[in-house]
C-alpha positions in Angstrom: 0.0 0.0 0.0 1.3 3.5 -0.9 -0.3 6.9 -1.1 0.8 9.4 -3.7 1.2 12.8 -1.9 0.0 15.8 -3.9 -0.6 18.5 -1.2 0.7 21.9 -2.4 -0.4 24.0 0.6 -2.7 24.2 3.6 -6.4 24.6 2.9 -9.1 26.3 4.9 -11.5 24.6 7.3 -13.3 21.6 6.0 -15.9 19.2 7.5 -14.5 16.1 9.2 -14.9 13.1 6.9 -13.3 9.8 6.0 -10.3 10.5 3.8 -9.2 13.8 5.4 -5.5 14.2 5.7 -4.1 16.1 8.7 -0.4 17.0 9.5 1.1 15.2 12.5 1.4 17.5 15.5 4.6 17.8 17.6 7.6 15.6 18.0 9.6 13.6 15.5 6.7 12.7 13.2 5.8 16.4 12.7 9.4 17.3 12.0 9.5 14.6 9.3 6.3 15.8 7.7 4.2 12.7 8.6 0.5 12.9 8.0 -2.6 11.3 9.6 -5.3 9.9 7.2 -8.8 9.5 8.8 -9.8 5.9 7.8 -12.7 5.3 10.1 -14.9 6.8 12.8 -15.6 4.3 15.6 -18.7 4.4 17.8 -19.1 5.3 21.4 -15.9 3.7 22.6 -14.9 6.4 25.1 -17.0 8.5 27.5 -16.4 11.7 25.4 -17.9 10.2 22.3 -16.7 8.9 18.9 -13.1 8.0 18.0 -11.3 8.8 14.8 -9.0 6.0 13.5 -5.9 7.2 11.5 -3.3 5.7 9.3 0.0 7.6 9.6 2.0 8.0 6.4 5.4 9.6 5.7 6.2 12.2 3.1 6.6 9.5 0.5 3.1 8.2 1.2 4.3 5.0 2.9 2.4 3.8 6.0 4.4 4.1 9.1 1.9 3.7 11.9 -1.6 4.0 13.2 -3.3 6.1 15.9 -6.6 7.3 17.3 -8.0 10.5 18.6 -11.3 11.5 20.1 -13.5 13.2 17.4 -14.0 16.1 19.8 -10.3 16.9 19.2 -10.3 16.3 15.4 -13.1 18.8 14.8 -10.6 21.6 15.6 -8.0 20.4 13.1 -7.5 21.8 9.5 -7.1 19.2 6.8 -4.2 19.6 4.4 -5.7 17.2 1.8 -8.1 14.5 1.0 -7.8 10.8 -0.1 -10.3 10.2 -2.9 -12.3 7.0 -2.7 -11.3 6.0 0.8 -14.8 6.3 2.1 -16.0 3.9 -0.6 -13.3 1.3 0.1 -14.7 -2.2 0.9 -12.5 -5.1 1.8 -13.4 -8.8 2.2 -12.1 -10.9 5.1 -11.9 -14.5 4.2 -10.2 -17.8 5.2 -7.1 -18.6 3.3 
């Protein structure tokens, strides 16, 4: 799996949706230009509400990790891009 990164500059505020790309904040990932891609929104897992599930990619679009944040935090973030078609992705789990 690899993502082609075509993000020229920061954009204005946008609604939170599957496929949004956000810059990593703070620490080594931020200094290396890593980005979080919102891949799913989980249900009422935590007392404060829904949880955003993210795939972390480097500047070359290669996956380097995963993380999660409460959606109440994500609503304040400004996306830097969007992954087309991610919200329509459907995978099959099967026995080998």
